[in-house]
Predicted model as a PDB file, atoms N, CA, C, CB and O in Angstrom, pLDDT in the B-factor column:
MODEL        1                                                                  
ATOM      1  N   MET A   1     161.524 242.786 109.464  1.00 75.00           N  
ATOM      2  CA  MET A   1     160.657 243.206 108.378  1.00 75.00           C  
ATOM      3  C   MET A   1     161.290 242.774 107.049  1.00 75.00           C  
ATOM      4  CB  MET A   1     160.420 244.749 108.415  1.00 75.00           C  
ATOM      5  O   MET A   1     162.498 242.909 106.856  1.00 75.00           O  
ATOM      6  N   ALA A   2     160.469 242.261 106.150  1.00 84.00           N  
ATOM      7  CA  ALA A   2     160.959 241.794 104.858  1.00 84.00           C  
ATOM      8  C   ALA A   2     161.363 242.968 103.974  1.00 84.00           C  
ATOM      9  CB  ALA A   2     159.895 240.945 104.158  1.00 84.00           C  
ATOM     10  O   ALA A   2     160.841 244.074 104.111  1.00 84.00           O  
ATOM     11  N   ASN A   3     162.289 242.713 103.075  1.00 86.00           N  
ATOM     12  CA  ASN A   3     162.756 243.729 102.144  1.00 86.00           C  
ATOM     13  C   ASN A   3     161.630 244.022 101.142  1.00 86.00           C  
ATOM     14  CB  ASN A   3     164.066 243.265 101.410  1.00 86.00           C  
ATOM     15  O   ASN A   3     161.203 243.113 100.430  1.00 86.00           O  
ATOM     16  N   PRO A   4     161.143 245.261 101.071  1.00 88.00           N  
ATOM     17  CA  PRO A   4     160.031 245.572 100.157  1.00 88.00           C  
ATOM     18  C   PRO A   4     160.450 245.578  98.684  1.00 88.00           C  
ATOM     19  CB  PRO A   4     159.436 246.924 100.515  1.00 88.00           C  
ATOM     20  O   PRO A   4     159.598 245.455  97.804  1.00 88.00           O  
ATOM     21  N   LYS A   5     161.738 245.718  98.407  1.00 87.00           N  
ATOM     22  CA  LYS A   5     162.225 245.728  97.028  1.00 87.00           C  
ATOM     23  C   LYS A   5     163.435 244.804  96.907  1.00 87.00           C  
ATOM     24  CB  LYS A   5     162.591 247.172  96.580  1.00 87.00           C  
ATOM     25  O   LYS A   5     164.565 245.266  96.750  1.00 87.00           O  
ATOM     26  N   PRO A   6     163.188 243.487  96.980  1.00 85.00           N  
ATOM     27  CA  PRO A   6     164.325 242.566  96.911  1.00 85.00           C  
ATOM     28  C   PRO A   6     164.962 242.577  95.522  1.00 85.00           C  
ATOM     29  CB  PRO A   6     163.880 241.143  97.272  1.00 85.00           C  
ATOM     30  O   PRO A   6     164.288 242.771  94.511  1.00 85.00           O  
ATOM     31  N   VAL A   7     166.263 242.367  95.502  1.00 88.00           N  
ATOM     32  CA  VAL A   7     167.018 242.319  94.251  1.00 88.00           C  
ATOM     33  C   VAL A   7     167.660 240.944  94.139  1.00 88.00           C  
ATOM     34  CB  VAL A   7     168.099 243.452  94.189  1.00 88.00           C  
ATOM     35  O   VAL A   7     168.336 240.487  95.060  1.00 88.00           O  
ATOM     36  N   GLN A   8     167.443 240.290  93.003  1.00 86.00           N  
ATOM     37  CA  GLN A   8     168.069 238.994  92.776  1.00 86.00           C  
ATOM     38  C   GLN A   8     169.348 239.226  91.978  1.00 86.00           C  
ATOM     39  CB  GLN A   8     167.100 238.010  92.028  1.00 86.00           C  
ATOM     40  O   GLN A   8     169.323 239.386  90.758  1.00 86.00           O  
ATOM     41  N   THR A   9     170.463 239.238  92.701  1.00 87.00           N  
ATOM     42  CA  THR A   9     171.751 239.482  92.065  1.00 87.00           C  
ATOM     43  C   THR A   9     172.173 238.260  91.247  1.00 87.00           C  
ATOM     44  CB  THR A   9     172.823 239.823  93.124  1.00 87.00           C  
ATOM     45  O   THR A   9     171.658 237.165  91.475  1.00 87.00           O  
ATOM     46  N   PRO A  10     173.098 238.424  90.302  1.00 83.00           N  
ATOM     47  CA  PRO A  10     173.597 237.268  89.548  1.00 83.00           C  
ATOM     48  C   PRO A  10     174.193 236.187  90.456  1.00 83.00           C  
ATOM     49  CB  PRO A  10     174.644 237.721  88.542  1.00 83.00           C  
ATOM     50  O   PRO A  10     174.059 234.998  90.168  1.00 83.00           O  
ATOM     51  N   GLU A  11     174.847 236.587  91.543  1.00 82.00           N  
ATOM     52  CA  GLU A  11     175.412 235.619  92.485  1.00 82.00           C  
ATOM     53  C   GLU A  11     174.309 234.803  93.150  1.00 82.00           C  
ATOM     54  CB  GLU A  11     176.257 236.336  93.552  1.00 82.00           C  
ATOM     55  O   GLU A  11     174.448 233.594  93.332  1.00 82.00           O  
ATOM     56  N   PHE A  12     173.223 235.461  93.509  1.00 82.00           N  
ATOM     57  CA  PHE A  12     172.089 234.772  94.134  1.00 82.00           C  
ATOM     58  C   PHE A  12     171.460 233.789  93.154  1.00 82.00           C  
ATOM     59  CB  PHE A  12     171.032 235.789  94.622  1.00 82.00           C  
ATOM     60  O   PHE A  12     171.180 232.648  93.520  1.00 82.00           O  
ATOM     61  N   LEU A  13     171.237 234.212  91.924  1.00 77.00           N  
ATOM     62  CA  LEU A  13     170.623 233.349  90.926  1.00 77.00           C  
ATOM     63  C   LEU A  13     171.510 232.157  90.579  1.00 77.00           C  
ATOM     64  CB  LEU A  13     170.313 234.145  89.675  1.00 77.00           C  
ATOM     65  O   LEU A  13     171.001 231.081  90.265  1.00 77.00           O  
ATOM     66  N   ALA A  14     172.833 232.333  90.630  1.00 73.00           N  
ATOM     67  CA  ALA A  14     173.766 231.264  90.294  1.00 73.00           C  
ATOM     68  C   ALA A  14     173.718 230.124  91.305  1.00 73.00           C  
ATOM     69  CB  ALA A  14     175.175 231.814  90.207  1.00 73.00           C  
ATOM     70  O   ALA A  14     174.011 228.980  90.958  1.00 73.00           O  
ATOM     71  N   GLN A  15     173.355 230.418  92.538  1.00 75.00           N  
ATOM     72  CA  GLN A  15     173.327 229.378  93.561  1.00 75.00           C  
ATOM     73  C   GLN A  15     172.049 228.545  93.520  1.00 75.00           C  
ATOM     74  CB  GLN A  15     173.483 229.999  94.925  1.00 75.00           C  
ATOM     75  O   GLN A  15     171.976 227.494  94.156  1.00 75.00           O  
ATOM     76  N   GLN A  16     171.055 229.000  92.788  1.00 77.00           N  
ATOM     77  CA  GLN A  16     169.810 228.259  92.702  1.00 77.00           C  
ATOM     78  C   GLN A  16     169.972 227.052  91.784  1.00 77.00           C  
ATOM     79  CB  GLN A  16     168.680 229.164  92.204  1.00 77.00           C  
ATOM     80  O   GLN A  16     170.726 227.095  90.811  1.00 77.00           O  
ATOM     81  N   LYS A  17     169.267 225.993  92.099  1.00 73.00           N  
ATOM     82  CA  LYS A  17     169.367 224.775  91.293  1.00 73.00           C  
ATOM     83  C   LYS A  17     168.446 224.876  90.080  1.00 73.00           C  
ATOM     84  CB  LYS A  17     169.012 223.524  92.140  1.00 73.00           C  
ATOM     85  O   LYS A  17     167.345 225.415  90.186  1.00 73.00           O  
ATOM     86  N   PRO A  18     168.877 224.373  88.945  1.00 77.00           N  
ATOM     87  CA  PRO A  18     168.038 224.400  87.745  1.00 77.00           C  
ATOM     88  C   PRO A  18     166.854 223.451  87.888  1.00 77.00           C  
ATOM     89  CB  PRO A  18     168.863 224.029  86.503  1.00 77.00           C  
ATOM     90  O   PRO A  18     166.819 222.623  88.799  1.00 77.00           O  
ATOM     91  N   LYS A  19     165.883 223.575  86.985  1.00 78.00           N  
ATOM     92  CA  LYS A  19     164.684 222.754  87.043  1.00 78.00           C  
ATOM     93  C   LYS A  19     164.636 221.790  85.867  1.00 78.00           C  
ATOM     94  CB  LYS A  19     163.433 223.632  87.061  1.00 78.00           C  
ATOM     95  O   LYS A  19     165.188 222.058  84.800  1.00 78.00           O  
ATOM     96  N   TYR A  20     163.972 220.672  86.081  1.00 77.00           N  
ATOM     97  CA  TYR A  20     163.683 219.689  85.044  1.00 77.00           C  
ATOM     98  C   TYR A  20     162.171 219.684  84.917  1.00 77.00           C  
ATOM     99  CB  TYR A  20     164.267 218.240  85.389  1.00 77.00           C  
ATOM    100  O   TYR A  20     161.477 219.026  85.693  1.00 77.00           O  
ATOM    101  N   GLY A  21     161.658 220.422  83.935  1.00 77.00           N  
ATOM    102  CA  GLY A  21     160.217 220.644  83.872  1.00 77.00           C  
ATOM    103  C   GLY A  21     159.845 221.585  84.998  1.00 77.00           C  
ATOM    104  O   GLY A  21     160.386 222.687  85.092  1.00 77.00           O  
ATOM    105  N   GLU A  22     158.941 221.169  85.840  1.00 78.00           N  
ATOM    106  CA  GLU A  22     158.538 221.985  86.988  1.00 78.00           C  
ATOM    107  C   GLU A  22     159.261 221.587  88.270  1.00 78.00           C  
ATOM    108  CB  GLU A  22     157.043 221.880  87.196  1.00 78.00           C  
ATOM    109  O   GLU A  22     159.104 222.236  89.304  1.00 78.00           O  
ATOM    110  N   LYS A  23     160.051 220.520  88.201  1.00 80.00           N  
ATOM    111  CA  LYS A  23     160.718 220.004  89.399  1.00 80.00           C  
ATOM    112  C   LYS A  23     162.155 220.499  89.483  1.00 80.00           C  
ATOM    113  CB  LYS A  23     160.689 218.472  89.409  1.00 80.00           C  
ATOM    114  O   LYS A  23     162.867 220.499  88.478  1.00 80.00           O  
ATOM    115  N   PRO A  24     162.593 220.921  90.672  1.00 79.00           N  
ATOM    116  CA  PRO A  24     164.007 221.301  90.803  1.00 79.00           C  
ATOM    117  C   PRO A  24     164.892 220.066  90.703  1.00 79.00           C  
ATOM    118  CB  PRO A  24     164.259 222.035  92.144  1.00 79.00           C  
ATOM    119  O   PRO A  24     164.517 218.987  91.163  1.00 79.00           O  
ATOM    120  N   LEU A  25     166.048 220.224  90.112  1.00 83.00           N  
ATOM    121  CA  LEU A  25     166.994 219.121  89.991  1.00 83.00           C  
ATOM    122  C   LEU A  25     167.762 218.935  91.287  1.00 83.00           C  
ATOM    123  CB  LEU A  25     167.962 219.363  88.831  1.00 83.00           C  
ATOM    124  O   LEU A  25     168.021 219.901  92.005  1.00 83.00           O  
ATOM    125  N   GLY A  26     168.122 217.713  91.584  1.00 84.00           N  
ATOM    126  CA  GLY A  26     168.958 217.410  92.740  1.00 84.00           C  
ATOM    127  C   GLY A  26     170.421 217.602  92.382  1.00 84.00           C  
ATOM    128  O   GLY A  26     170.755 218.232  91.379  1.00 84.00           O  
ATOM    129  N   ASN A  27     171.278 217.053  93.211  1.00 86.00           N  
ATOM    130  CA  ASN A  27     172.713 217.141  92.964  1.00 86.00           C  
ATOM    131  C   ASN A  27     173.117 216.207  91.822  1.00 86.00           C  
ATOM    132  CB  ASN A  27     173.503 216.799  94.245  1.00 86.00           C  
ATOM    133  O   ASN A  27     172.387 215.278  91.476  1.00 86.00           O  
ATOM    134  N   THR A  28     174.261 216.464  91.259  1.00 88.00           N  
ATOM    135  CA  THR A  28     174.780 215.664  90.155  1.00 88.00           C  
ATOM    136  C   THR A  28     175.183 214.275  90.629  1.00 88.00           C  
ATOM    137  CB  THR A  28     175.970 216.364  89.504  1.00 88.00           C  
ATOM    138  O   THR A  28     175.782 214.114  91.692  1.00 88.00           O  
ATOM    139  N   ILE A  29     174.841 213.268  89.813  1.00 93.00           N  
ATOM    140  CA  ILE A  29     175.299 211.898  90.036  1.00 93.00           C  
ATOM    141  C   ILE A  29     176.075 211.511  88.790  1.00 93.00           C  
ATOM    142  CB  ILE A  29     174.096 210.896  90.321  1.00 93.00           C  
ATOM    143  O   ILE A  29     175.510 211.469  87.697  1.00 93.00           O  
ATOM    144  N   ALA A  30     177.344 211.230  88.938  1.00 94.00           N  
ATOM    145  CA  ALA A  30     178.184 210.873  87.796  1.00 94.00           C  
ATOM    146  C   ALA A  30     178.159 209.359  87.609  1.00 94.00           C  
ATOM    147  CB  ALA A  30     179.643 211.380  87.994  1.00 94.00           C  
ATOM    148  O   ALA A  30     178.304 208.602  88.569  1.00 94.00           O  
ATOM    149  N   VAL A  31     177.973 208.934  86.375  1.00 95.00           N  
ATOM    150  CA  VAL A  31     177.922 207.515  86.041  1.00 95.00           C  
ATOM    151  C   VAL A  31     178.760 207.283  84.798  1.00 95.00           C  
ATOM    152  CB  VAL A  31     176.459 207.036  85.824  1.00 95.00           C  
ATOM    153  O   VAL A  31     178.695 208.057  83.843  1.00 95.00           O  
ATOM    154  N   ARG A  32     179.543 206.221  84.811  1.00 97.00           N  
ATOM    155  CA  ARG A  32     180.333 205.865  83.627  1.00 97.00           C  
ATOM    156  C   ARG A  32     179.650 204.691  82.940  1.00 97.00           C  
ATOM    157  CB  ARG A  32     181.818 205.509  84.008  1.00 97.00           C  
ATOM    158  O   ARG A  32     179.180 203.761  83.595  1.00 97.00           O  
ATOM    159  N   PHE A  33     179.600 204.746  81.619  1.00 97.00           N  
ATOM    160  CA  PHE A  33     178.986 203.691  80.826  1.00 97.00           C  
ATOM    161  C   PHE A  33     180.055 202.948  80.044  1.00 97.00           C  
ATOM    162  CB  PHE A  33     177.921 204.267  79.874  1.00 97.00           C  
ATOM    163  O   PHE A  33     181.195 203.401  79.937  1.00 97.00           O  
ATOM    164  N   SER A  34     179.669 201.791  79.496  1.00 98.00           N  
ATOM    165  CA  SER A  34     180.594 201.063  78.629  1.00 98.00           C  
ATOM    166  C   SER A  34     180.935 201.949  77.431  1.00 98.00           C  
ATOM    167  CB  SER A  34     179.979 199.697  78.162  1.00 98.00           C  
ATOM    168  O   SER A  34     180.203 202.889  77.121  1.00 98.00           O  
ATOM    169  N   ALA A  35     182.042 201.649  76.763  1.00 98.00           N  
ATOM    170  CA  ALA A  35     182.469 202.467  75.628  1.00 98.00           C  
ATOM    171  C   ALA A  35     181.404 202.504  74.538  1.00 98.00           C  
ATOM    172  CB  ALA A  35     183.784 201.936  75.055  1.00 98.00           C  
ATOM    173  O   ALA A  35     181.200 203.538  73.902  1.00 98.00           O  
ATOM    174  N   GLU A  36     180.727 201.384  74.321  1.00 98.00           N  
ATOM    175  CA  GLU A  36     179.689 201.324  73.286  1.00 98.00           C  
ATOM    176  C   GLU A  36     178.517 202.245  73.618  1.00 98.00           C  
ATOM    177  CB  GLU A  36     179.190 199.885  73.116  1.00 98.00           C  
ATOM    178  O   GLU A  36     178.070 203.013  72.767  1.00 98.00           O  
ATOM    179  N   VAL A  37     178.021 202.169  74.852  1.00 97.00           N  
ATOM    180  CA  VAL A  37     176.909 203.013  75.279  1.00 97.00           C  
ATOM    181  C   VAL A  37     177.345 204.475  75.292  1.00 97.00           C  
ATOM    182  CB  VAL A  37     176.399 202.585  76.676  1.00 97.00           C  
ATOM    183  O   VAL A  37     176.592 205.355  74.873  1.00 97.00           O  
ATOM    184  N   ASP A  38     178.551 204.730  75.769  1.00 97.00           N  
ATOM    185  CA  ASP A  38     179.078 206.092  75.819  1.00 97.00           C  
ATOM    186  C   ASP A  38     179.096 206.741  74.434  1.00 97.00           C  
ATOM    187  CB  ASP A  38     180.485 206.088  76.411  1.00 97.00           C  
ATOM    188  O   ASP A  38     178.691 207.893  74.282  1.00 97.00           O  
ATOM    189  N   SER A  39     179.561 206.007  73.435  1.00 98.00           N  
ATOM    190  CA  SER A  39     179.640 206.597  72.093  1.00 98.00           C  
ATOM    191  C   SER A  39     178.253 206.886  71.527  1.00 98.00           C  
ATOM    192  CB  SER A  39     180.404 205.665  71.145  1.00 98.00           C  
ATOM    193  O   SER A  39     178.067 207.877  70.821  1.00 98.00           O  
ATOM    194  N   ILE A  40     177.280 206.031  71.830  1.00 97.00           N  
ATOM    195  CA  ILE A  40     175.915 206.268  71.367  1.00 97.00           C  
ATOM    196  C   ILE A  40     175.328 207.494  72.057  1.00 97.00           C  
ATOM    197  CB  ILE A  40     175.031 205.033  71.627  1.00 97.00           C  
ATOM    198  O   ILE A  40     174.738 208.358  71.408  1.00 97.00           O  
ATOM    199  N   LEU A  41     175.494 207.564  73.371  1.00 97.00           N  
ATOM    200  CA  LEU A  41     174.937 208.703  74.119  1.00 97.00           C  
ATOM    201  C   LEU A  41     175.565 210.027  73.685  1.00 97.00           C  
ATOM    202  CB  LEU A  41     175.146 208.500  75.625  1.00 97.00           C  
ATOM    203  O   LEU A  41     174.867 211.034  73.566  1.00 97.00           O  
ATOM    204  N   ARG A  42     176.855 210.031  73.453  1.00 97.00           N  
ATOM    205  CA  ARG A  42     177.532 211.270  73.066  1.00 97.00           C  
ATOM    206  C   ARG A  42     177.096 211.793  71.700  1.00 97.00           C  
ATOM    207  CB  ARG A  42     179.020 211.055  73.064  1.00 97.00           C  
ATOM    208  O   ARG A  42     177.276 212.973  71.402  1.00 97.00           O  
ATOM    209  N   GLN A  43     176.531 210.934  70.881  1.00 98.00           N  
ATOM    210  CA  GLN A  43     176.029 211.363  69.575  1.00 98.00           C  
ATOM    211  C   GLN A  43     174.658 212.012  69.671  1.00 98.00           C  
ATOM    212  CB  GLN A  43     175.968 210.185  68.627  1.00 98.00           C  
ATOM    213  O   GLN A  43     174.212 212.667  68.729  1.00 98.00           O  
ATOM    214  N   ARG A  44     173.994 211.836  70.791  1.00 97.00           N  
ATOM    215  CA  ARG A  44     172.624 212.343  70.944  1.00 97.00           C  
ATOM    216  C   ARG A  44     172.625 213.733  71.576  1.00 97.00           C  
ATOM    217  CB  ARG A  44     171.782 211.376  71.800  1.00 97.00           C  
ATOM    218  O   ARG A  44     173.353 214.000  72.531  1.00 97.00           O  
ATOM    219  N   ASN A  45     171.801 214.599  71.024  1.00 97.00           N  
ATOM    220  CA  ASN A  45     171.647 215.943  71.590  1.00 97.00           C  
ATOM    221  C   ASN A  45     170.793 215.930  72.848  1.00 97.00           C  
ATOM    222  CB  ASN A  45     171.032 216.882  70.562  1.00 97.00           C  
ATOM    223  O   ASN A  45     170.886 216.839  73.674  1.00 97.00           O  
ATOM    224  N   ASP A  46     169.960 214.905  72.999  1.00 96.00           N  
ATOM    225  CA  ASP A  46     169.025 214.834  74.127  1.00 96.00           C  
ATOM    226  C   ASP A  46     169.455 213.820  75.185  1.00 96.00           C  
ATOM    227  CB  ASP A  46     167.638 214.484  73.626  1.00 96.00           C  
ATOM    228  O   ASP A  46     168.607 213.256  75.877  1.00 96.00           O  
ATOM    229  N   ARG A  47     170.764 213.578  75.319  1.00 96.00           N  
ATOM    230  CA  ARG A  47     171.212 212.498  76.193  1.00 96.00           C  
ATOM    231  C   ARG A  47     170.817 212.698  77.653  1.00 96.00           C  
ATOM    232  CB  ARG A  47     172.701 212.359  76.098  1.00 96.00           C  
ATOM    233  O   ARG A  47     170.510 211.722  78.337  1.00 96.00           O  
ATOM    234  N   GLN A  48     170.814 213.923  78.143  1.00 93.00           N  
ATOM    235  CA  GLN A  48     170.422 214.133  79.542  1.00 93.00           C  
ATOM    236  C   GLN A  48     168.966 213.754  79.756  1.00 93.00           C  
ATOM    237  CB  GLN A  48     170.653 215.596  79.958  1.00 93.00           C  
ATOM    238  O   GLN A  48     168.630 213.068  80.721  1.00 93.00           O  
ATOM    239  N   GLN A  49     168.099 214.205  78.848  1.00 92.00           N  
ATOM    240  CA  GLN A  49     166.679 213.885  78.960  1.00 92.00           C  
ATOM    241  C   GLN A  49     166.461 212.378  78.805  1.00 92.00           C  
ATOM    242  CB  GLN A  49     165.862 214.661  77.901  1.00 92.00           C  
ATOM    243  O   GLN A  49     165.634 211.792  79.503  1.00 92.00           O  
ATOM    244  N   LEU A  50     167.205 211.755  77.887  1.00 97.00           N  
ATOM    245  CA  LEU A  50     167.086 210.319  77.653  1.00 97.00           C  
ATOM    246  C   LEU A  50     167.464 209.527  78.904  1.00 97.00           C  
ATOM    247  CB  LEU A  50     167.969 209.894  76.472  1.00 97.00           C  
ATOM    248  O   LEU A  50     166.742 208.616  79.308  1.00 97.00           O  
ATOM    249  N   ILE A  51     168.580 209.874  79.507  1.00 97.00           N  
ATOM    250  CA  ILE A  51     169.034 209.157  80.708  1.00 97.00           C  
ATOM    251  C   ILE A  51     168.073 209.397  81.862  1.00 97.00           C  
ATOM    252  CB  ILE A  51     170.460 209.599  81.104  1.00 97.00           C  
ATOM    253  O   ILE A  51     167.733 208.457  82.581  1.00 97.00           O  
ATOM    254  N   ARG A  52     167.627 210.636  82.055  1.00 94.00           N  
ATOM    255  CA  ARG A  52     166.671 210.923  83.139  1.00 94.00           C  
ATOM    256  C   ARG A  52     165.388 210.128  82.959  1.00 94.00           C  
ATOM    257  CB  ARG A  52     166.348 212.427  83.195  1.00 94.00           C  
ATOM    258  O   ARG A  52     164.883 209.530  83.909  1.00 94.00           O  
ATOM    259  N   ALA A  53     164.860 210.122  81.734  1.00 95.00           N  
ATOM    260  CA  ALA A  53     163.614 209.403  81.456  1.00 95.00           C  
ATOM    261  C   ALA A  53     163.786 207.899  81.665  1.00 95.00           C  
ATOM    262  CB  ALA A  53     163.145 209.684  80.023  1.00 95.00           C  
ATOM    263  O   ALA A  53     162.899 207.244  82.214  1.00 95.00           O  
ATOM    264  N   ALA A  54     164.921 207.350  81.230  1.00 97.00           N  
ATOM    265  CA  ALA A  54     165.161 205.919  81.381  1.00 97.00           C  
ATOM    266  C   ALA A  54     165.246 205.522  82.853  1.00 97.00           C  
ATOM    267  CB  ALA A  54     166.445 205.519  80.656  1.00 97.00           C  
ATOM    268  O   ALA A  54     164.675 204.508  83.253  1.00 97.00           O  
ATOM    269  N   VAL A  55     165.939 206.297  83.644  1.00 97.00           N  
ATOM    270  CA  VAL A  55     166.070 205.995  85.074  1.00 97.00           C  
ATOM    271  C   VAL A  55     164.711 206.141  85.765  1.00 97.00           C  
ATOM    272  CB  VAL A  55     167.122 206.930  85.740  1.00 97.00           C  
ATOM    273  O   VAL A  55     164.335 205.299  86.580  1.00 97.00           O  
ATOM    274  N   GLU A  56     163.983 207.201  85.441  1.00 95.00           N  
ATOM    275  CA  GLU A  56     162.669 207.405  86.056  1.00 95.00           C  
ATOM    276  C   GLU A  56     161.713 206.265  85.684  1.00 95.00           C  
ATOM    277  CB  GLU A  56     162.075 208.765  85.619  1.00 95.00           C  
ATOM    278  O   GLU A  56     160.973 205.776  86.538  1.00 95.00           O  
ATOM    279  N   THR A  57     161.726 205.843  84.426  1.00 98.00           N  
ATOM    280  CA  THR A  57     160.885 204.720  83.984  1.00 98.00           C  
ATOM    281  C   THR A  57     161.241 203.455  84.750  1.00 98.00           C  
ATOM    282  CB  THR A  57     161.041 204.483  82.466  1.00 98.00           C  
ATOM    283  O   THR A  57     160.354 202.740  85.218  1.00 98.00           O  
ATOM    284  N   TYR A  58     162.517 203.179  84.878  1.00 98.00           N  
ATOM    285  CA  TYR A  58     162.979 201.998  85.612  1.00 98.00           C  
ATOM    286  C   TYR A  58     162.490 202.032  87.078  1.00 98.00           C  
ATOM    287  CB  TYR A  58     164.530 201.912  85.564  1.00 98.00           C  
ATOM    288  O   TYR A  58     161.972 201.041  87.592  1.00 98.00           O  
ATOM    289  N   LEU A  59     162.664 203.175  87.726  1.00 98.00           N  
ATOM    290  CA  LEU A  59     162.264 203.290  89.126  1.00 98.00           C  
ATOM    291  C   LEU A  59     160.765 203.122  89.292  1.00 98.00           C  
ATOM    292  CB  LEU A  59     162.699 204.630  89.691  1.00 98.00           C  
ATOM    293  O   LEU A  59     160.317 202.517  90.266  1.00 98.00           O  
ATOM    294  N   ARG A  60     159.979 203.648  88.355  1.00 98.00           N  
ATOM    295  CA  ARG A  60     158.523 203.485  88.404  1.00 98.00           C  
ATOM    296  C   ARG A  60     158.131 202.023  88.189  1.00 98.00           C  
ATOM    297  CB  ARG A  60     157.846 204.378  87.345  1.00 98.00           C  
ATOM    298  O   ARG A  60     157.256 201.510  88.887  1.00 98.00           O  
ATOM    299  N   GLU A  61     158.765 201.352  87.233  1.00 98.00           N  
ATOM    300  CA  GLU A  61     158.463 199.940  86.962  1.00 98.00           C  
ATOM    301  C   GLU A  61     158.783 199.063  88.163  1.00 98.00           C  
ATOM    302  CB  GLU A  61     159.244 199.452  85.742  1.00 98.00           C  
ATOM    303  O   GLU A  61     158.076 198.088  88.420  1.00 98.00           O  
ATOM    304  N   LYS A  62     159.830 199.391  88.895  1.00 98.00           N  
ATOM    305  CA  LYS A  62     160.223 198.626  90.082  1.00 98.00           C  
ATOM    306  C   LYS A  62     159.424 199.005  91.330  1.00 98.00           C  
ATOM    307  CB  LYS A  62     161.698 198.825  90.351  1.00 98.00           C  
ATOM    308  O   LYS A  62     159.570 198.370  92.375  1.00 98.00           O  
ATOM    309  N   GLY A  63     158.572 200.044  91.227  1.00 98.00           N  
ATOM    310  CA  GLY A  63     157.762 200.481  92.355  1.00 98.00           C  
ATOM    311  C   GLY A  63     158.529 201.285  93.386  1.00 98.00           C  
ATOM    312  O   GLY A  63     158.062 201.467  94.511  1.00 98.00           O  
ATOM    313  N   ILE A  64     159.699 201.765  93.009  1.00 97.00           N  
ATOM    314  CA  ILE A  64     160.524 202.551  93.931  1.00 97.00           C  
ATOM    315  C   ILE A  64     160.068 204.009  93.944  1.00 97.00           C  
ATOM    316  CB  ILE A  64     162.017 202.461  93.538  1.00 97.00           C  
ATOM    317  O   ILE A  64     160.169 204.698  94.959  1.00 97.00           O  
ATOM    318  N   LEU A  65     159.572 204.455  92.814  1.00 95.00           N  
ATOM    319  CA  LEU A  65     159.152 205.857  92.679  1.00 95.00           C  
ATOM    320  C   LEU A  65     157.654 205.915  92.525  1.00 95.00           C  
ATOM    321  CB  LEU A  65     159.845 206.542  91.477  1.00 95.00           C  
ATOM    322  O   LEU A  65     157.088 207.001  92.396  1.00 95.00           O  
TER     323      LEU A  65                                                      
ENDMDL                                                                          
END                                                                             
């Protein structure tokens, strides 16, 4: 029988993956860039969104996504 009053503890919530819009995020992929690109990206507040959008655009253009 299911728990009629479930409790979402902080430990339970911590194990859940964050979302990007309405989609859950996958695991982290670490990428190193050239020093020039790195310095530009580090100056931007939206670098995660920028990189995600650029990769998604590329994959769509190539017909992979």
